[in-house]
C-alpha positions as MATLAB code, in Angstrom:
seq = 'MKSNGSWLSTLNPSCKLIVHVLVMAVLMAIRDPLLTLAIWLVAVLIGISVAGWTIGYLLRRLLPYTLFFVLVCWMLATFGKGEHVLWQWAWFRVTTESLNNGLLIGLRMLGFVTYGMLFTSTTDLNRMMMSLIHQLRLSPKWAYGMLAGFRFIPLFQSELQQMKIAHRIRGYRQGHGGKAFLRYALPLFSQGVRKSERIAIAMEARGFTGTRERTYYVQPMLARRDALYAVALLGVTTVLIIWL';
ca = [
       0.000    0.000    0.000;
       1.499    3.273   -1.157;
       0.192    6.772   -1.620;
       0.064    7.900   -5.253;
       0.079   11.637   -4.509;
      -3.513   12.253   -5.608;
      -6.121   14.336   -3.788;
      -7.728   11.206   -2.396;
      -4.404   10.188   -0.852;
      -4.464   13.319    1.342;
      -7.602   12.173    3.160;
      -7.506   10.585    6.592;
      -7.205    6.799    6.110;
      -9.681    5.950    8.887;
     -12.350    8.251    7.480;
     -11.791    6.890    3.993;
     -11.933    3.311    5.246;
     -15.182    3.813    7.173;
     -16.896    5.558    4.250;
     -15.906    2.843    1.787;
     -17.015    0.087    4.167;
     -20.402    1.805    4.542;
     -20.806    1.968    0.759;
     -19.874   -1.723    0.521;
     -22.511   -2.489    3.155;
     -25.048   -0.653    0.987;
     -23.966   -2.778   -1.987;
     -24.595   -5.901    0.061;
     -28.070   -4.720    1.075;
     -29.492   -3.613   -2.279;
     -30.864   -6.071   -4.840;
     -31.236   -3.842   -7.901;
     -28.624   -4.397  -10.649;
     -29.157   -0.893  -12.063;
     -28.551    0.727   -8.670;
     -25.498   -1.476   -8.107;
     -24.137   -0.414  -11.507;
     -24.657    3.262  -10.661;
     -22.818    2.974   -7.316;
     -19.958    1.147   -9.036;
     -19.713    3.874  -11.688;
     -19.425    6.432   -8.885;
     -16.295    4.604   -7.692;
     -14.899    4.608  -11.230;
     -15.500    8.368  -11.573;
     -13.831    8.996   -8.205;
     -10.823    6.969   -9.292;
     -10.416    8.855  -12.572;
     -11.133   12.335  -11.185;
      -9.477   12.562   -7.744;
      -7.595    9.272   -7.198;
      -5.020    9.677   -9.966;
      -6.198    6.718  -12.029;
      -5.757    6.561  -15.764;
      -7.907    4.603  -18.179;
      -5.021    2.217  -18.803;
      -4.473    1.614  -15.087;
      -8.180    0.989  -14.594;
      -8.362   -1.478  -17.466;
      -5.289   -3.388  -16.306;
      -6.588   -3.702  -12.759;
     -10.184   -4.551  -13.584;
      -9.649   -6.823  -16.603;
      -9.219  -10.057  -14.565;
     -12.269   -9.223  -12.458;
     -14.266   -8.323  -15.571;
     -13.625  -11.782  -17.004;
     -14.723  -13.296  -13.711;
     -17.773  -11.016  -13.788;
     -18.778  -12.394  -17.198;
     -18.277  -15.955  -15.963;
     -20.360  -15.401  -12.826;
     -23.165  -13.722  -14.785;
     -23.226  -16.544  -17.323;
     -23.324  -19.308  -14.714;
     -25.996  -17.669  -12.561;
     -28.064  -16.626  -15.568;
     -28.073  -19.981  -17.367;
     -28.344  -22.293  -14.367;
     -30.472  -20.153  -12.048;
     -34.141  -20.521  -11.273;
     -36.998  -18.350  -12.464;
     -40.384  -18.300  -14.143;
     -40.067  -15.718  -16.948;
     -37.937  -17.448  -19.594;
     -35.932  -15.154  -21.892;
     -33.878  -17.737  -23.790;
     -33.560  -21.506  -23.692;
     -31.396  -23.959  -25.564;
     -30.554  -27.529  -24.542;
     -29.837  -27.413  -20.814;
     -29.238  -23.637  -20.832;
     -32.221  -21.663  -19.551;
     -32.012  -17.910  -18.994;
     -34.822  -16.288  -17.030;
     -35.430  -12.707  -15.972;
     -34.817  -13.586  -12.334;
     -31.599  -15.515  -12.981;
     -30.228  -12.794  -15.274;
     -30.918  -10.089  -12.688;
     -29.281  -12.232  -10.010;
     -26.208  -12.803  -12.168;
     -25.830   -9.103  -12.970;
     -26.370   -8.197   -9.307;
     -23.689  -10.557   -7.981;
     -21.199   -9.649  -10.709;
     -21.648   -5.886  -10.342;
     -21.507   -6.192   -6.569;
     -18.172   -7.962   -6.890;
     -16.845   -5.223   -9.187;
     -18.049   -2.611   -6.701;
     -16.200   -4.263   -3.832;
     -13.015   -4.513   -5.889;
     -13.160   -0.910   -7.117;
     -13.834    0.651   -3.713;
     -11.101   -1.517   -2.248;
      -8.717   -0.320   -4.950;
      -9.659    3.287   -4.194;
      -8.460    2.741   -0.639;
      -5.349    0.632   -1.201;
      -3.991    2.629   -4.163;
      -4.243    5.985   -2.361;
      -3.296    5.071    1.210;
       0.139    4.972    2.760;
       0.586    2.005    5.094;
       2.318    3.999    7.844;
      -0.340    6.738    7.841;
      -3.073    4.122    7.946;
      -1.644    2.478   11.057;
      -1.145    5.844   12.760;
      -4.706    6.791   11.864;
      -6.012    3.537   13.327;
      -4.226    4.367   16.572;
      -5.363    7.991   16.845;
      -8.812    7.989   15.243;
     -10.072    4.436   15.850;
      -8.234    3.917   19.148;
      -6.507    0.722   18.053;
      -3.912   -0.578   20.493;
      -0.333    0.296   19.427;
       0.634   -3.342   19.989;
      -1.807   -4.480   17.318;
      -1.024   -1.583   14.995;
       2.750   -2.026   15.028;
       2.341   -5.801   14.825;
       0.169   -5.450   11.722;
       2.652   -2.953   10.261;
       5.529   -5.392   10.760;
       3.461   -8.184    9.225;
       2.721   -6.141    6.101;
       6.418   -5.301    5.813;
       7.236   -9.012    5.761;
       5.212   -9.655    2.592;
       7.679   -8.139    0.054;
      10.580   -9.720    1.978;
       8.989  -13.147    1.702;
       8.365  -12.609   -2.007;
      11.994  -11.651   -2.578;
      13.315  -14.586   -0.539;
      11.005  -17.014   -2.336;
      12.275  -15.798   -5.696;
      15.886  -16.194   -4.548;
      15.179  -19.743   -3.366;
      13.609  -20.661   -6.702;
      16.612  -19.285   -8.590;
      19.017  -21.177   -6.312;
      17.095  -24.440   -6.804;
      17.029  -23.895  -10.561;
      20.816  -23.364  -10.630;
      21.274  -26.650   -8.732;
      19.151  -28.490  -11.278;
      16.087  -29.008   -9.108;
      12.879  -29.385  -11.088;
      10.160  -27.402   -9.438;
       6.964  -29.329   -8.861;
       3.500  -28.233   -7.844;
       2.678  -30.781   -5.156;
       2.989  -30.953   -1.400;
       6.710  -31.714   -1.533;
       7.417  -28.466   -3.426;
       5.255  -26.542   -0.963;
       7.195  -27.906    2.027;
      10.510  -27.235    0.305;
       9.695  -23.519    0.185;
       7.355  -23.118    3.160;
       9.612  -24.498    5.886;
      12.620  -22.210    5.147;
      10.350  -19.190    4.784;
       8.588  -20.016    8.044;
      11.845  -20.456    9.959;
      13.242  -17.201    8.561;
      10.001  -15.432    9.465;
      10.266  -16.623   13.071;
      13.861  -15.388   13.322;
      12.967  -12.017   11.792;
       9.999  -11.569   14.142;
      12.195  -12.299   17.170;
      14.765   -9.746   15.997;
      12.068   -7.111   15.470;
      10.592   -7.783   18.918;
      14.009   -7.463   20.578;
      14.762   -4.261   18.627;
      11.431   -2.685   19.632;
      11.907   -3.569   23.283;
      15.464   -2.185   23.190;
      14.062    1.121   21.918;
      11.555    1.343   24.761;
       8.395    0.128   23.012;
       5.905   -1.137   25.613;
       2.643   -0.927   23.665;
       1.100    1.804   25.847;
      -0.684    4.837   24.425;
       1.362    7.282   26.524;
       4.078    7.796   23.949;
       5.113   10.358   21.361;
       4.423    9.997   17.638;
       6.330   11.455   14.739;
       3.197   11.407   12.568;
      -0.257   12.151   13.997;
      -2.977   12.086   11.304;
      -5.853   14.473   11.971;
      -9.361   14.843   10.588;
      -9.846   17.844    8.287;
     -12.632   19.509    6.341;
     -11.804   17.612    3.182;
     -12.432   14.351    5.033;
     -15.924   15.460    6.006;
     -16.489   16.798    2.486;
     -15.565   13.471    0.903;
     -17.655   11.449    3.359;
     -20.735   13.647    2.960;
     -20.379   13.772   -0.838;
     -19.964   10.017   -1.329;
     -22.672    9.016    1.151;
     -24.941   11.773   -0.180;
     -24.572   10.626   -3.793;
     -25.212    7.030   -2.725;
     -28.369    8.092   -0.853;
     -29.613   10.097   -3.834;
     -29.086    7.130   -6.134;
     -31.008    4.862   -3.765;
     -33.948    7.287   -3.625;
     -33.882    8.059   -7.347;
     -33.425    4.533   -8.672;
];
């Protein structure tokens, strides 16, 4: 998670997270494909206008999910139940109810992905953890533990790639079964345990006790733009619900 320097990246991460979760809850509650499509398009417009997205970036990110969307719509539409038949051939039977259900589930999935991308592509990981501590009152022990865990992900990816290259140089043929999984998982797990112990010792040596009575280099605050974004997004969603 990195900030891309857009206007949306200047918002408070906790405020942005809560607003997006509320919109996702609305997507889970509604059962109108047209309304779901409209709320998803709002996320797309936000991404292009204030989140620094380009059309190319949007297409690259959403293309795999779009293919899955088509697959989900097809399966639910042709094998779903319903009374009003629109098209039927062999064992394929598309009804109005099954088609609406397929579009609803597929568009809901795209909405979840797009709003999630709006958050992850415009949020700095360090600011998010500091915001969770100050705005949502998360314990510093949990926040710094989660931060360390996220930092391990690129390290594990790099170490896994190095192990694969080393095995390839030694002539080992990489398989896809349980033996190959254990060959990579056990060294990564042991290295992860050693790294976590070193981080814990380093934090204790620097006086980290997990209490809230400590100083912070970065203290995210709520601003007017946070309230503006929350009111605008929730207001547009409410208007769409009433209108459609």
